[in-house]
DRENPA-3360 file (N, C-alpha, C; in nm, 2 decimals, always signed):
BEGIN
1 = XXXXXXXX = +0.08/-0.12/+0.00/+0.00/+0.00/+0.00/+0.09/+0.12/+0.00 ~ +0.05/+0.22/-0.07/+0.12/+0.35/-0.07/+0.08/+0.43/+0.05 ~ +0.17/+0.52/+0.08/+0.14/+0.61/+0.20/+0.02/+0.70/+0.16 ~ -0.06/+0.73/+0.27/-0.18/+0.81/+0.25/-0.12/+0.96/+0.25 ~ -0.15/+1.03/+0.14/-0.10/+1.17/+0.13/-0.22/+1.26/+0.12 ~ -0.22/+1.37/+0.19/-0.32/+1.47/+0.18/-0.27/+1.59/+0.12 ~ -0.35/+1.66/+0.05/-0.31/+1.79/+0.00/-0.31/+1.89/+0.12 ~ -0.24/+2.00/+0.10/-0.23/+2.10/+0.21/-0.37/+2.14/+0.25;
9 = XXXXXXXX = -0.46/+2.16/+0.15/-0.60/+2.20/+0.17/-0.67/+2.10/+0.25 ~ -0.66/+1.97/+0.22/-0.73/+1.86/+0.29/-0.68/+1.86/+0.43 ~ -0.55/+1.87/+0.45/-0.49/+1.86/+0.58/-0.54/+1.98/+0.67 ~ -0.55/+2.10/+0.61/-0.60/+2.21/+0.69/-0.74/+2.20/+0.72 ~ -0.82/+2.15/+0.63/-0.96/+2.13/+0.65/-0.98/+2.02/+0.76 ~ -0.91/+1.91/+0.76/-0.92/+1.81/+0.86/-0.87/+1.86/+0.99 ~ -0.77/+1.94/+0.99/-0.71/+1.99/+1.12/-0.82/+2.09/+1.18 ~ -0.89/+2.17/+1.10/-0.99/+2.26/+1.15/-1.10/+2.17/+1.21;
17 = XXXXXXXX = -1.14/+2.07/+1.14/-1.25/+1.98/+1.19/-1.21/+1.92/+1.32 ~ -1.09/+1.87/+1.33/-1.04/+1.80/+1.45/-1.03/+1.90/+1.56 ~ -0.98/+2.02/+1.53/-0.97/+2.12/+1.64/-1.11/+2.16/+1.69 ~ -1.20/+2.18/+1.60/-1.34/+2.21/+1.64/-1.40/+2.10/+1.72 ~ -1.38/+1.98/+1.68/-1.43/+1.86/+1.76/-1.38/+1.85/+1.90 ~ -1.24/+1.87/+1.91/-1.18/+1.86/+2.04/-1.23/+1.98/+2.13 ~ -1.24/+2.09/+2.07/-1.29/+2.21/+2.15/-1.43/+2.19/+2.20 ~ -1.52/+2.13/+2.11/-1.66/+2.11/+2.14/-1.68/+2.00/+2.24;
25 = XXXXXXXX = -1.61/+1.89/+2.22/-1.64/+1.77/+2.30/-1.55/+1.75/+2.42 ~ -1.43/+1.81/+2.42/-1.34/+1.79/+2.53/-1.29/+1.92/+2.59 ~ -1.34/+2.03/+2.54/-1.30/+2.16/+2.59/-1.14/+2.17/+2.59 ~ -1.09/+2.12/+2.47/-0.95/+2.11/+2.45/-0.92/+2.20/+2.32 ~ -0.83/+2.29/+2.34/-0.80/+2.38/+2.23/-0.67/+2.33/+2.16 ~ -0.68/+2.30/+2.03/-0.56/+2.26/+1.96/-0.52/+2.37/+1.86 ~ -0.39/+2.41/+1.87/-0.34/+2.51/+1.78/-0.33/+2.44/+1.64 ~ -0.31/+2.52/+1.54/-0.31/+2.46/+1.40/-0.20/+2.36/+1.38;
33 = XXXXXXXX = -0.08/+2.39/+1.43/+0.03/+2.29/+1.42/+0.00/+2.16/+1.49 ~ -0.05/+2.17/+1.61/-0.09/+2.05/+1.69/-0.19/+1.97/+1.62 ~ -0.29/+2.04/+1.56/-0.40/+1.97/+1.49/-0.35/+1.90/+1.37 ~ -0.26/+1.97/+1.29/-0.21/+1.91/+1.17/-0.12/+1.79/+1.21 ~ -0.04/+1.80/+1.31/+0.04/+1.69/+1.36/-0.05/+1.57/+1.40 ~ -0.16/+1.60/+1.46/-0.26/+1.50/+1.50/-0.32/+1.43/+1.38 ~ -0.36/+1.51/+1.28/-0.41/+1.46/+1.16/-0.31/+1.36/+1.09 ~ -0.18/+1.40/+1.09/-0.08/+1.32/+1.03/-0.07/+1.18/+1.11;
41 = XXXXXXXX = -0.08/+1.19/+1.24/-0.08/+1.07/+1.32/-0.20/+0.98/+1.29 ~ -0.32/+1.04/+1.28/-0.44/+0.96/+1.25/-0.43/+0.90/+1.12 ~ -0.38/+0.97/+1.02/-0.37/+0.92/+0.88/-0.27/+0.80/+0.88 ~ -0.16/+0.81/+0.95/-0.06/+0.71/+0.95/-0.10/+0.59/+1.04 ~ -0.16/+0.61/+1.15/-0.20/+0.50/+1.24/-0.33/+0.43/+1.20 ~ -0.43/+0.51/+1.16/-0.56/+0.45/+1.13/-0.59/+0.44/+0.98 ~ -0.52/+0.52/+0.90/-0.55/+0.52/+0.76/-0.55/+0.39/+0.69 ~ -0.45/+0.30/+0.72/-0.44/+0.17/+0.65/-0.57/+0.09/+0.68;
49 = XXXXXXXX = -0.62/+0.10/+0.80/-0.74/+0.02/+0.83/-0.86/+0.07/+0.75 ~ -0.88/+0.20/+0.74/-0.98/+0.26/+0.65/-0.96/+0.23/+0.51 ~ -0.84/+0.24/+0.46/-0.80/+0.21/+0.32/-0.84/+0.07/+0.29 ~ -0.80/-0.02/+0.38/-0.83/-0.17/+0.35/-0.98/-0.19/+0.35 ~ -1.05/-0.12/+0.44/-1.20/-0.14/+0.44/-1.26/-0.09/+0.31 ~ -1.20/+0.02/+0.26/-1.25/+0.06/+0.13/-1.22/-0.03/+0.02 ~ -1.10/-0.09/+0.02/-1.07/-0.19/-0.08/-1.16/-0.31/-0.07 ~ -1.18/-0.36/+0.05/-1.27/-0.47/+0.07/-1.41/-0.44/+0.02;
57 = XXXXXXXX = -1.46/-0.32/+0.04/-1.59/-0.29/-0.01/-1.60/-0.28/-0.16 ~ -1.49/-0.23/-0.22/-1.48/-0.23/-0.36/-1.48/-0.37/-0.42 ~ -1.41/-0.46/-0.35/-1.41/-0.60/-0.40/-1.55/-0.66/-0.39 ~ -1.62/-0.64/-0.28/-1.75/-0.69/-0.26/-1.84/-0.64/-0.37 ~ -1.83/-0.51/-0.39/-1.92/-0.44/-0.50/-1.89/-0.50/-0.63 ~ -1.76/-0.52/-0.66/-1.72/-0.58/-0.79/-1.77/-0.72/-0.81 ~ -1.76/-0.80/-0.70/-1.81/-0.94/-0.71/-1.96/-0.94/-0.73 ~ -2.03/-0.85/-0.66/-2.18/-0.85/-0.68/-2.22/-0.81/-0.82;
65 = XXXXXXXX = -2.15/-0.71/-0.88/-2.18/-0.68/-1.02/-2.13/-0.79/-1.11 ~ -2.02/-0.85/-1.08/-1.97/-0.97/-1.17/-2.08/-1.08/-1.16 ~ -2.13/-1.11/-1.05/-2.23/-1.22/-1.03/-2.35/-1.18/-1.11 ~ -2.39/-1.05/-1.10/-2.51/-1.01/-1.17/-2.49/-1.02/-1.33 ~ -2.38/-0.98/-1.37/-2.35/-0.99/-1.52/-2.35/-1.13/-1.56 ~ -2.29/-1.22/-1.48/-2.29/-1.36/-1.51/-2.43/-1.41/-1.52 ~ -2.52/-1.38/-1.43/-2.66/-1.42/-1.44/-2.73/-1.37/-1.56 ~ -2.70/-1.24/-1.60/-2.76/-1.18/-1.72/-2.71/-1.25/-1.84;
73 = XXXXXXXX = -2.59/-1.28/-1.85/-2.53/-1.35/-1.96/-2.59/-1.49/-1.98 ~ -2.60/-1.56/-1.86/-2.66/-1.70/-1.87/-2.80/-1.69/-1.92 ~ -2.88/-1.59/-1.89/-3.02/-1.57/-1.94/-3.02/-1.55/-2.09 ~ -2.92/-1.50/-2.14/-2.91/-1.47/-2.29/-2.86/-1.58/-2.37 ~ -2.82/-1.69/-2.31/-2.77/-1.81/-2.38/-2.89/-1.87/-2.46 ~ -2.86/-1.92/-2.58/-2.95/-1.98/-2.66/-2.96/-2.13/-2.62 ~ -3.09/-2.18/-2.60/-3.11/-2.31/-2.57/-3.06/-2.40/-2.68 ~ -2.99/-2.51/-2.64/-2.95/-2.60/-2.75/-3.06/-2.70/-2.78;
81 = X = -3.06/-2.75/-2.90/-3.17/-2.84/-2.94/-3.13/-2.98/-2.91;
% end
C-alpha cells in the first residue's frame, strides 16, 4: 500500500474539523500545528485500516456486479436443441 497523502488544503480542513471537535467535546484547544500533527498521526496510524476497508468494499461491490453480469449472460444463452 502506498502512503496516504493529503493535500495541504485537505490537511488544513481536517485539522480545523479536528480542532473544532476537540474544542466542542473535550474543551481542548488545539493550535493549527498541533491539529495538523494529530491529523498526520491519525492518517498514519488508522489510515491503513480505513483504506483496507474501502478496498474490501470495492471487492464486494465488484463481485456483486460480476455475479449479476454472469446471471444476465446466462439468461441470454440460446437453448441447445
